[in-house]
C-alpha positions as CSV (number, residue, x, y, z in Angstrom):
1,M,126.9,138.8,109.5
2,T,124.7,138.1,112.3
3,Y,122.2,135.3,112.0
4,D,119.3,138.1,111.4
5,E,121.3,139.6,108.5
6,R,121.8,136.2,106.8
7,N,118.1,135.3,107.4
8,I,116.8,138.4,105.4
9,Y,119.4,138.0,102.9
10,A,118.4,134.3,102.2
11,R,114.8,135.3,102.4
12,V,115.2,137.9,99.7
13,I,116.8,135.6,97.6
14,Y,114.0,133.2,97.8
15,Q,111.5,136.3,97.2
16,M,113.7,137.1,94.1
17,Y,112.6,133.5,92.9
18,L,108.8,134.1,93.6
19,H,109.0,137.7,92.0
20,K,108.0,137.7,88.3
21,E,107.5,140.6,86.1
22,A,108.2,141.4,82.5
23,F,112.1,141.4,82.5
24,K,112.6,140.9,79.0
25,V,113.5,144.0,76.7
26,D,112.7,142.5,73.7
27,Q,109.4,140.7,74.5
28,P,108.3,142.3,77.5
29,Q,104.8,140.4,77.5
30,T,106.7,137.1,78.6
31,P,107.3,137.2,82.7
32,Y,110.2,135.5,84.2
33,S,111.3,134.9,87.6
34,L,113.6,138.0,88.7
35,Y,116.2,134.9,89.9
36,V,115.8,132.8,86.8
37,I,116.8,135.8,84.7
38,F,120.2,135.7,86.4
39,A,120.5,132.1,86.1
40,K,119.6,132.2,82.4
41,M,121.8,134.9,81.8
42,H,124.9,133.1,83.0
43,G,123.9,130.0,81.4
44,D,123.1,131.4,77.7
45,I,125.8,130.6,75.3
46,Y,126.7,134.4,74.6
47,N,127.4,134.9,78.0
48,N,129.2,131.9,79.4
49,M,131.7,132.1,76.5
50,F,133.5,135.0,78.4
51,H,134.7,132.1,80.8
52,G,138.3,131.5,79.4
53,T,138.7,135.0,78.0
54,S,140.4,138.1,79.5
55,A,137.3,139.6,80.1
56,F,136.0,136.8,82.4
57,P,136.7,138.7,85.8
58,L,135.2,142.2,84.5
59,H,132.0,140.8,82.9
60,H,131.1,138.7,86.0
61,K,131.9,142.1,88.0
62,A,128.9,143.8,86.1
63,Y,126.7,140.8,86.6
64,L,126.9,140.5,90.2
65,W,126.5,144.4,90.6
66,E,123.1,143.8,88.6
67,Y,122.4,140.7,90.9
68,E,122.9,142.9,94.0
69,S,120.7,145.6,92.6
70,A,118.0,143.0,91.9
71,L,118.1,141.9,95.7
72,I,117.6,145.5,97.0
73,Y,114.7,146.0,94.3
74,T,113.2,143.0,95.4
75,A,113.4,143.8,99.0
76,L,112.1,147.3,98.4
77,K,109.2,145.9,96.1
78,D,108.0,142.9,98.0
79,G,109.4,143.4,101.6
80,D,105.8,144.2,103.2
81,K,104.5,141.1,101.6
82,M,107.4,138.7,103.3
83,S,106.9,137.1,106.5
84,P,108.3,138.6,108.4
85,P,108.3,141.7,106.4
86,V,111.7,143.5,105.3
87,T,111.6,146.9,106.2
88,R,112.9,149.7,103.9
89,E,115.9,150.3,106.1
90,Q,116.7,146.6,106.0
91,A,116.3,146.5,102.4
92,C,118.7,149.3,101.7
93,A,121.2,147.8,103.8
94,I,121.3,144.6,101.8
95,T,124.7,143.9,99.9
96,L,126.0,140.9,98.5
97,P,128.4,139.0,100.9
98,Y,131.4,137.2,99.8
99,W,132.1,133.4,100.8
100,E,135.4,133.3,102.4
101,W,136.2,129.5,101.0
102,E,140.0,130.0,101.2
103,L,139.6,129.7,105.2
104,G,138.7,125.7,104.1
105,F,141.9,125.1,102.5
106,T,144.2,122.7,104.5
107,S,147.8,122.6,103.4
108,S,150.1,119.4,103.8
109,P,153.7,118.4,102.8
110,T,152.7,117.1,99.6
111,G,150.1,119.5,98.5
112,G,146.6,120.6,100.1
113,H,143.1,120.0,100.2
114,W,139.9,121.9,99.4
115,N,137.9,119.3,101.4
116,N,137.3,121.6,104.4
117,I,135.2,124.3,102.3
118,A,132.2,123.0,103.7
119,N,133.0,123.8,107.1
120,T,133.4,127.5,106.4
121,D,130.9,130.1,107.7
122,V,128.5,130.2,105.1
123,F,127.2,126.8,106.2
124,Q,127.2,127.9,109.9
125,Y,123.2,127.7,109.9
126,T,121.7,124.9,107.9
127,D,118.4,126.2,108.0
128,L,119.4,128.9,105.6
129,F,121.7,127.5,103.0
130,G,121.5,123.9,103.7
131,D,123.7,121.2,105.5
132,L,126.7,119.1,104.3
133,T,125.0,116.0,103.7
134,P,122.5,115.8,100.8
135,T,120.4,112.9,100.1
136,S,121.7,109.9,98.0
137,L,120.6,111.8,95.0
138,R,122.6,114.8,96.1
139,E,119.7,116.9,96.5
140,V,120.0,119.5,99.3
141,D,117.7,118.3,102.0
142,T,117.7,121.4,104.3
143,G,117.3,125.2,104.3
144,L,115.4,127.6,102.4
145,F,116.6,126.3,99.0
146,S,115.8,122.5,99.5
147,P,113.7,121.2,96.7
148,L,112.3,118.8,99.3
149,T,110.7,121.4,101.6
150,T,110.1,124.3,99.5
151,A,109.3,125.3,95.8
152,F,112.6,126.6,95.0
153,C,113.4,126.0,91.3
154,K,111.0,122.9,91.1
155,A,109.2,124.8,88.3
156,E,112.4,125.1,86.4
157,G,112.8,121.3,86.9
158,F,116.1,121.5,88.3
159,P,116.3,120.4,92.2
160,L,119.3,122.2,93.8
161,K,122.0,119.4,94.1
162,R,125.5,119.5,95.7
163,S,128.1,116.8,96.3
164,Y,131.0,118.6,98.1
165,T,133.6,116.4,96.2
166,P,136.7,116.5,98.1
167,I,139.6,118.2,95.8
168,T,143.3,117.5,96.3
169,I,146.4,119.8,95.0
170,T,149.2,117.3,94.5
171,G,152.7,117.7,94.1
172,T,154.6,121.0,95.0
173,R,151.6,123.2,94.3
174,S,149.9,125.0,97.4
175,F,147.5,127.7,98.3
176,N,149.3,130.6,99.6
177,L,146.7,133.3,98.9
178,P,148.9,136.3,100.1
179,S,151.6,135.2,97.4
180,I,148.9,134.5,94.9
181,I,147.7,137.9,95.3
182,S,151.2,139.6,95.6
183,T,153.3,137.8,93.0
184,P,151.6,138.2,89.7
185,T,153.0,141.6,88.0
186,N,150.9,141.7,85.0
187,F,147.3,140.7,84.0
188,N,148.5,138.0,81.8
189,S,149.8,136.1,84.9
190,F,147.1,136.6,87.2
191,I,144.3,136.0,84.8
192,R,145.0,132.3,84.7
193,T,145.2,132.1,88.5
194,I,141.5,133.5,88.5
195,H,140.3,130.8,86.3
196,T,141.8,128.0,88.0
197,T,142.8,128.5,91.7
198,L,140.5,131.2,92.5
199,H,137.2,130.1,90.6
200,S,137.0,126.7,89.3
201,H,138.1,124.5,92.3
202,V,135.3,126.0,94.3
203,H,132.6,125.1,91.5
204,N,134.2,121.7,91.3
205,Y,133.9,121.1,94.9
206,V,130.4,122.0,95.6
207,G,129.6,119.9,92.2
208,E,126.7,119.1,90.6
209,W,124.7,122.3,89.8
210,M,127.8,124.6,90.6
211,S,130.0,122.4,88.2
212,L,128.2,123.2,85.2
213,P,127.9,126.8,83.9
214,A,124.1,126.4,82.5
215,L,122.9,125.5,86.0
216,S,125.4,127.2,88.4
217,G,123.6,130.5,88.7
218,Y,120.5,128.5,90.3
219,D,122.7,127.8,93.3
220,P,122.9,130.8,95.6
221,L,126.3,129.9,96.6
222,F,127.4,131.0,93.2
223,Y,126.9,134.5,93.8
224,M,128.8,134.5,97.0
225,H,131.6,132.6,95.4
226,H,132.0,134.9,92.5
227,C,131.7,137.8,95.1
228,N,134.9,136.4,96.7
229,V,136.6,136.0,93.3
230,D,135.8,139.7,92.6
231,R,137.2,140.4,96.2
232,L,140.6,138.7,95.3
233,W,140.5,140.6,91.8
234,H,140.3,144.0,94.0
235,A,143.1,142.9,96.3
236,W,145.4,142.5,93.1
237,V,144.8,145.8,91.6
238,D,145.0,147.4,95.1
239,C,148.2,145.6,95.9
240,R,149.7,147.2,92.9
241,G,148.2,150.7,93.4
242,W,146.6,150.4,90.1
243,E,143.2,151.7,91.4
244,S,144.4,155.3,90.7
245,L,145.6,155.0,87.0
246,E,143.8,157.2,84.6
247,E,142.3,155.5,81.4
248,S,145.4,156.6,79.1
249,Q,147.6,155.0,81.5
250,L,146.3,151.3,81.1
251,T,148.6,149.0,79.2
252,D,148.8,145.2,78.6
253,T,150.3,145.1,82.1
254,H,146.9,146.0,83.5
255,Y,144.5,144.4,80.8
256,K,145.7,142.2,77.9
257,H,143.6,140.7,75.2
258,I,143.6,136.9,76.0
259,N,141.2,135.0,73.9
260,P,141.1,132.3,74.5
261,L,143.0,131.1,77.5
262,N,143.1,127.5,76.2
263,A,141.8,125.7,73.2
264,Q,138.7,124.4,74.4
265,F,137.2,128.0,73.9
266,L,136.3,129.2,70.6
267,P,137.2,132.6,69.7
268,V,134.3,135.0,71.1
269,R,131.7,135.9,68.5
270,G,128.5,137.9,68.8
271,P,125.5,139.3,66.7
272,S,128.0,142.0,65.4
273,G,130.7,139.6,64.4
274,A,134.0,138.9,66.1
275,W,134.8,140.5,69.2
276,S,138.2,141.5,70.1
277,L,137.7,142.1,73.9
278,T,139.7,145.1,74.3
279,L,139.0,147.5,77.0
280,N,136.8,149.7,74.6
281,D,134.4,146.6,74.0
282,R,131.4,146.2,75.5
283,V,130.2,142.8,77.4
284,N,126.9,141.5,76.8
285,F,123.8,140.1,78.9
286,Y,121.6,137.8,76.8
287,I,119.1,135.3,78.4
288,D,118.4,133.3,75.1
289,R,121.1,134.3,72.7
290,T,119.4,137.1,71.4
291,T,116.9,138.3,73.9
292,T,118.0,141.3,76.1
293,T,116.8,141.7,79.7
294,F,116.0,144.8,81.9
295,L,119.4,146.1,80.6
296,P,119.4,146.8,77.0
297,E,122.4,146.7,74.7
298,S,122.9,150.4,74.6
299,S,123.5,150.4,78.2
300,W,126.2,147.2,78.3
301,P,129.2,148.5,80.0
302,T,132.8,148.5,78.3
303,L,135.8,146.8,79.8
304,K,137.2,149.8,80.6
305,Q,134.2,151.2,82.6
306,L,134.4,148.0,84.4
307,W,137.9,148.1,85.2
308,F,137.8,151.1,87.4
309,T,135.8,150.7,90.7
310,G,135.8,152.5,93.9
311,S,138.6,154.8,93.7
312,S,137.0,158.1,92.0
313,S,133.2,159.2,91.7
314,K,134.2,160.1,88.1
315,R,134.7,156.3,87.3
316,G,132.8,153.2,87.3
317,W,129.5,152.2,85.6
318,N,126.0,152.6,86.6
319,G,126.8,153.6,90.0
320,L,129.4,150.7,90.4
321,Y,131.5,152.3,93.1
322,Y,132.4,150.0,96.0
323,R,135.3,148.6,98.1
324,Y,135.7,145.6,100.5
325,G,136.3,145.4,104.1
326,P,137.5,145.4,106.8
327,D,139.5,142.5,105.6
328,K,141.9,140.4,107.4
329,L,143.7,139.6,104.2
330,V,145.3,142.9,104.0
331,P,147.4,142.6,106.7
332,Q,149.0,139.6,105.3
333,L,149.8,141.1,101.8
334,T,153.1,142.5,103.3
335,S,155.0,142.0,99.7
336,C,152.7,144.2,97.9
337,P,154.5,147.4,96.4
338,D,151.6,149.6,97.3
339,Q,150.4,149.8,100.9
340,Q,147.8,152.3,100.4
341,W,144.7,150.4,100.5
342,N,141.6,151.8,98.9
343,L,139.8,149.1,97.4
344,L,139.9,146.8,100.2
345,N,140.0,148.2,104.0
346,R,142.6,146.9,106.6
347,S,140.8,145.0,109.3
348,S,141.1,146.3,112.9
């Protein structure tokens, strides 16, 4: 992204925080900041309980799709009020970028380190997403989202904090992304990698807000991080040629009910009782355990609807058709059994 594209993207995020309407479906008289709505959705127990379950990558896919839609909505609705203004053409060109944090991993004979993530591209311009040296209280002190220079989230009582805590992978483990994508032959193997290597390490590295599910949705880095997790999910599906499967062809190889992944997560329960998290079950989006937002329960997607993305106009949910690319990861995936790339584009 050019600096101007990043500037528009960051300013629209900030405008999302300022934009308030009645986004609650059950109690429409109560206005919320549109940005805070997404932070609350992720932090609510009935949504963050999807962490540690097989529904995790698919639930977050729908969540990201709603967030990107909200960005475009904000730019269209408020663009002419912003300074400088955001035009309709610029608003319609907005897309959620992914943070290619894997470029910040450095390997060594005894393992590897995540401590170079802060030197990746997202931090190139400190006037937008902040610098790498927070205050002694770990508050971000530069950029559009610094509580020291802007009103961002001050009203919520959550000053944006990051700690950038170095993380080391010890022993024989390493971070070979092409192998991570191409080796797992079934969902049961890959879902555990998503939760740990491709997800939790980055949350813990950024630290502070990002390390807490109740607060992570307040950090703008969160959405770019999860967009990258989603990109790598697409890479895995595309690697094996599963993006063209019909619904009747899906088996445990492609999606398996695993709930919970580890003992710290209790079996998922919602207002309707126990959820099995099969492909036919819906994922939910509350903001305070019972109240829904602009997406009513009747519109919640099933996991089957979220499994398919980008390969056919007959599939997807709520206009959820997209692909990633051009992507320089694709040429490295030489061990993939399928080399016809549909969800990711080969880089030039």
